[in-house]
TORTORKOL-450849 format. One record per residue: residue in one letter; x, y, z of N, C-alpha, C in turn. Coordinates in steps of 0.001 Angstrom, whole numbers, plus 524288, in hexadecimal, padded with zeros to 5 digits. Layout:
<rs>
AXYZXYZXYZ...
</rs>
This chain:
<rs>
M8035B7FB537FFFA80002800027FFF68037C804E47FFE8S802758087E7FC638058F80D287FC3A802B9811A97FEFEG805A7816047FF9E8032B81A828023A804E781B06807CFR803BB81F6080A308052B8207A80FA0801B081D6D81329E8042081AF28171B801058180081AD27FD9C81BA181E3AV7F8DF819F781ED37F52281CB2822597F2E98188A82623V7F3D78195A82AEF7F1CD815C982F087EC4E817658308FV7E8C3813CA830257E34A814CD8315D7E1EE812AC836C1C7E0298161B83A307DEC8814B883F757D990811D183FAER7D97880DB5842F37D48980ACE8437E7D12780D938477ET7CC6280ECE845D57C87F81123849987C42080D6484A87G7C38A8094E8475A7BF748058F847F27BA498079C845DCT7BA3680C5D843BC7B53680EA5841EB7B58A810D683C82A7B9AE80F76839BC7BAA3811D08347D7B9E280DD983027N7B8B38100C82B797B85980CE4826C37BDF580C6A824A4I7C0EC808C4826B77C652808808256E7C76E8075B81FABA7C4148043181D557C513802E3817B67C510807DF81445S7C15080B47815427C10B81036812557C5BA8139E8134FV7C758813DE8183E7CBBE8171E819C17D0EE8151A8172FL7D1C78100F817567D69480DDE8150C7D68180E9480F05A7D1F680DDB80CAE7D1A280E8F807057D28F814688058BG7D04A817EA8089D7D10481D75807927D69A81F33807FCL7D94681D7080C0C7DED981ED580CCC7E21D81C7380859T7E112817C3806977E400815708025F7E3248187E7FD57R7DE6F819E17FC2C7DD6681CF97F7677E03A8223F7F776A7E106824607FC3B7E3AD829787FCCF7E982828FB7FCC4G7EBA78244D7FC627F14B823AA7FC257F3C1821E980121G7F0A282049804E27F2B181E67809DF7F35681896809D2A7F623816A080DC77F6A98111980EB97F4C180FF58143AP7EF9880F31814D17ED6F80EE381A187EE308098581C88R7EEC88098A821BA7EEB78049F824857EC4C805DB829E9M7E9EC801F582C4D7E75C802AD8315C7EB31802AF835D2A7EA6C805EF8398E7ED968060683E437ECCB800ED8415BT7F1097FED5843517F0737FA16846AF7F15A7FB1184C57D7F4007FF8384DB27F4CA800A9853097F5F9806A885395P7F623808E2858677F6D580E70858EB7FBFF8106B856C2D7FFEB80D15856A58050A80EE585470804A48101984EA7D8010080D9284BEA8004A80EE6846737FE60814AD845E8I7FB33816518496B7F93481BD2849607FDA881FAB84A79R8011981E0D84E19805648218E84F9B80957821F584B3CS80A9781DB48488480F0681DBC8451880D9181EF183F5FA8087B81EB483DEA8070581F938387B8081482501836ADS80937825AE831A0809AD82AEE82FA38044C82D6C82F0FH8008F82A5782D267FB2F82C4182C0D7F7638287482EB5V7F37382AA3831637EF9782776834047EA118298B83297M7E6758260E831737E0E08276F830827DD96825558351BL7DA178289F837227D6658272583B057D1228277483896P7CEFD8230E836D87C9C6822F7834447C57B8225583883G7C09D82305837027BC7A8220F83AAC7B7158224A83813V7B40F81E6B8394B7AE6C81E6D838027ABA481C5C83CB0G7A71781E8183E087A46D81C98842877A4D8820AA846EDS7A46281EB784BB57A3C48225F8500D7A9098241785261F7A8D1828C3854747AD4282B138572B7AF38827CD85B99G7AB7C8262185EE07ACEC8231E863C87AF6081DD78625CA7AD1F81B1485E777AF2A8160F85D2F7B4B88166C85AE3A7B58081A50857557BA9D81AFB855127BEBE81C578595CM7BD5B81FDC85CC37C0D882176860D57C21581CEC86485A7BE3E819DE865BC7BF23815368690D7C2DE8115A86693N7C26E810A8861857C60880D1B85ED77CB7E80F3285EBAL7CC268145185E047D151816A285E497D3DA81607863AFN7D0DE816B8867AD7D2F68161686CFD7D44A8107386E26E7D0E380CC586C927D1DB8073F86DAA7D69F8052C86AC2S7D7AA80739866157DC1680585863167E10E808A786419A7E0BB80C52867EE7E53280F7D8694B7E724812E0864ECM7E39381436861357E5088178D85CE67E3FD81D6C85E0BA7E0CB81E8E861D57DF1E82402862C67E3D58277686406E7E722825BC867AD7EB8B8294E869427EF8282A3C8650AP7F13E82641862147F4DF8275785DD67F27082AC485985L7ED6D82A318589E7EAB582D94854D97EAF183348856CFR7E995833ED85BCA7E9878392C85E247EF2183BA385DD3E7F2FE8387885EF47F86B83A5C85EDA7FA2C83BED85978R7F8FB838BB855937FAF7839F7850437F83083EC784E23M7F33683F5984F1F7F06D8440884D0A7F209848F884FE9A7F2F284888855047F51084D15857C77FA6884EA8855EBA7FD7C84ABD853FB802A484BE185218802C684D8384C4EG7FE2584D65849E57FDE084F448447D7FFEB84B2784097K7FF4D84635841C2800DD8422383E007FC4C840FC83A5EP7FD4583FB3835797F91483EE5831887F50483B018336BT7F05883CF9834757EBFE839B2836347E6FC83BC38339AL7E3E48381D831867DF04839A282F077DA9A836B88319FS7D6C7839CC833D57D23083797836667CD798387C832BEI7C9FA8349B832567C56E8356882F1F7C081833D6831F2C7BC318368F830867B710835AD832A47B71883603838B0V7B5CA831D583B477B5F0831DE841087BB68832D0842E3G7BF438319483FAB7C4A6832B1841037C5918387884246L7C2F783BEB83F677C38484176840B27C1128427284606Q7BC848404E847017B9C48416584BFB7BCF483F7285087L7C01583B2784FE37C31F83911854157C74883CD0855BFL7C8BA84092852877CCAB84473853F17CA918483E85846G7C58284893858BB7C32484C1F85C697C2C6849FF86204S7BFF184CD9865307BF5D84B9686AB17BACD847C986BAFT7B6438491D869A57B1A4845E386A717AE248461C865B0S7AA19842DF865A97A61A843028619F7A0E1841C886428E79CF58449B8626B7977A843A186443795F083E088630EE7986C83B9E85F487970F8363285DAF797FB83265861F1S79C2E8332F8651079DBA82F81868E979ED38326086E53P79AC6833C58711579B848369C8760679F3983381879ADG7A2F08365787BD77A6A3833E887F927AB9D8321287D1FA7AB9183137877F57B05182F7B875387B3C78342C8745EK7B8C583366874DE7BCCA837798741D7C0068364186F4EG7C0B983A6486C127C3C28399D8674A7C98783A6686861L7CC9283AC78642B7D25F83B69864B67D3AD840B78670BG7D03F8447F866A27D143849988690F7D55F84CED86675L7D69184B9A861707DA5184EC285EA87D8598546185D9AI7D357854B085CF37D0C0859D885CC07CC9385A19860FEE7CC0185EBB8633A7C80385F6E8673F7C2DB860B286487A7BFE285C93863407BB2985D3E860277B76A8590F8618AD7B26E85A758618F7AE33856F5862927AAD98566E85D68F7AA16851A185BA27A70B850C5856CD7A1408500685834T79E06852A28550F7985D852BB8561B7958A850C28516DR790AA84ED28522778D7084CEF84E0E78B628517384AAAF78AD98504F8459C7884A8542984240782F6855B784488A781FB85ABF8447077CE385C8A846B27791185E0984279G7744B85F1B8442577059860F18407976DF185CAE83D3CS76C2B85E218389C7691D85A808354576C5B857D98311DV7718E858A383137774C58561E82D2E774CD8503982DDCR7761184D798298E77647847CD829C877AF6845FF82D3DV779E784289830C977DDE8404B833FF77D4283A65833D9P7815C8378D832627869C8396583101786B783C2E82BDFQ78AEE83F6782B2F78C01841A08260E78EA983D82822C6F78BE283B9F81EB878E23837E881B1178EA683A36815ABG7933B83A178138F793D983BDA80E13797F58400880D48W797E78426B808D879BD58464E8074779A5F84B9C8094DN79E6B84E8680ABC79DBC853DA80C937A2808570380B0DR7A1D385BF780A337A5FC85F6E808A67A9248610380D6DI7AE62860DF80D037B19C862EF8113B7B4CC8675980F2AE7B5EF86B2D8129F7B90886FD5811367BDC286FFF814E6A7C23986F4D812A97C73186F69815DF7C9408750281636D7CB4D8765A81AB97CD8F87BAD81B347D2EA87BC381869E7D467880928173F7D91188187813DC7DE2D87F87815FEH7DE3287E3681AEB7E33E87C5181D657E3E08767181D2CC7E000873BC81B547E04D86E1B81B0C7E3E886C5E816CCS7E6E586826817BC7EA7186618813A37E8A98608D81205V7E62885D7E815767E42C85879813EE7DE47858DC81284L7DB4785BA7815A27D5DD85C39814857D4DF8601181008A7D0BF85F2D80D1D7CF6686296808CB7C97C862DE80868S7C7A58669E8058E7C2078675B804CF7C0198634D800BAG7BB39861748016A7B92C85D9F7FDA17B4B985AC480037H7B2E0856977FDC17AEAB853917FFB27B09D84E6F80203A7AEB284D0A806AD7B07584843809707ABB78455980B83Y7ACA18407280CA37A85A83D2480E607A84783CBC81461F7A3B383DDA816C67A31B83DE881C5E79F6C8398681E2CA7A000837E2822F779C478347C8257079CDB8356482B63N79A138398282D3579ADF83AF4832BC795DD83D5E83523S7954B83C5C83A247911283EA683D33792C8842D484100Y797DC842EE8421179A1E846A5845E279E46849D084356R79EF384E8B845747A2B385224842EB7A4D085607846BFL7A8FA85893844EB7AB7285CE5847D07A9D6861D5844D8T7A80A865AE847B97A61486A6F845417AA1786EB58442FE7AE9D86EBD847067B273872A0846467B7CF8702A84645A7BB6D8723A8430D7C0AE8704A842D97C3BC871DC847D7P7C69786E5C84A127C99786FE184ED47CE2D8732684D79E7CFF987638851217D454879AD8505F7D9358768784EDFG7DC448789184B307E11E8760C849BD7E09A8722D84540W7DBC98716A843387DAE486DE383EF77D8BF870AF83A35N7DA5886F33835947D805870F1830E17D33A86D6B82FE5A7CF6286F4882D347CA7E86C6082CD57C7F086CA68276DA7C4E48688A826417C168868D0821CC7BBFE8683582445M7B86486B90822587B33086BC4824807AF34869A282089A7AAB7867D4822987A6618665081F2F7A17086833821D6D79CF58675581F66798008690782186793FF864A382169H7919B86388825D778D3385FE282615789C4861D182AA3G786048650582958782E4867AE82D837860986B8F8306EG78A3486DD782DFF78DB8871648307C7935386F9582FA8P7970F8730B8303A79CA9871A582F4279E9886DCA8333CF7A1E286A31831527A4978669F834D57AA2D8656A832A4V7AD4486333835C97B2AA86227834307B2D185D3083101A7B46485DA082C1C7B5098592A828A17BA128568C82912A7BE2E8598682AA47C3728576082B6D7C6DE85B5D82E09L7CAF685946830967CED085C76833587D43885B098316FE7D7CB85EA8831B67DD1685DCA82FE37E0C9860F98335AR7E4E285E508354D7E941860F2837F07EE2D85E4983667G7F0CF8608B832A67F51585DFB8301B7F39A858C582DE6P7F690854A482F2E7F52C84F5682CC87F10184C7182FF2V7EED184F00833EA7EA7084C96836BB7E54584E928345CV7E26B84B13832177DDA584C6382F2A7D928848F783139A7D4A784B60831CD7D0238487A8339A7CB7184A0B8306BC7C8EB8464C82DEB7C4978473382A4C7BF78844CE82C8BQ7BB81847EF82CE57B674845DD82E737B42984260829EFF7B563844008253F7B3A7840F5820AB7B73083C2681FADH7B5C58393381BC97B8B88345F81A797BBC98356A81560P7C0D183694815C37C3C883777810F47C4658326D80DC5E7C43982DE88100E7C47F8290680D4A7BFB0827D380A21L7BB3882AC080B1E7B674829EA808257B53082ED6804F7S7B8F0832668048D7B7C383788802057BA4A838037FCA4G7BAA4833CF7F9E17BC48834037F4737C1A88368B7F3B2A7C2348394D7EF3F7C74083BA97EDF57C8D083FBF7F1F8F7C4EA842957F4017C6078468A7F7E97C8AD844327FCA4G7C66E83FFC7FEBA7C8C083D4D8034B7CDD583AC580212R7CE64838847FD767D361835E77FC3E7D7BC839E47FC01T7D69A83E837F9B07DAB6842757F97B7DC33844697FEE0L7D85F844F1802457D96F846BD807987DCEC842A680A69L7DBAF83D93809D77DEC88398180C497E43D8399180A08S7E4BF83A70805167EA0E83A7A802B27ED4483EF2804E1R7EAC6843998058C7EDCD847E5807D97EF74846A780D35W7EC4284441810597EDBC842EB815C47F21083EBD815E1I7F18E83AB08128B7F56F83696812537FAC4838C2810ACA7FAC883CC680D747FFB983F0180B9480258842B980FB7M7FF88843FA813E0801E684778817888068A8451E81A45P80ABE8483C81B2480F7E8461081D9980E9A844858233CC811A4840AC82504810F683EB182A5181329842C782E51
</rs>
């Protein structure tokens, strides 16, 4: 297998087949993490997620992956989180009362309010701010019921709208977190993954 190795963290709640295929199409050489040292030593790590905040966080804690993930993102090592993976960077989520996230950002995720469809399923337009280098404006595929309404300080952001503005993705150097699914977002997502994979360690 050619391409840069990307270690994929096990959360127990992700569609791993789609993630591995998406990374391969983008020029990566993905493999699954087998222990916490894989997370510490890898040049690039992906944290995928589908399902609930609490279940994904419980799996990370039980597998001892939570702390090395927290450490590498705090140190600015190339890490890409997707879908629930973005939410795990925060403090809490209304989806799982009492569960604590990685706490990389001081943020609480809340359910979409009002009369909009929940979950949000399908394509939505995102607008990246001018300081982003991995994120770009375009259309991406979402599947989410919970969201962050404001970008945290120190992060560049891409925003979208579903009953009001929400954070579609965050970027701080090579640490990128997408609420949408780049692996399901066609050429737009493939290009984004390729830019992240190409980032220096």
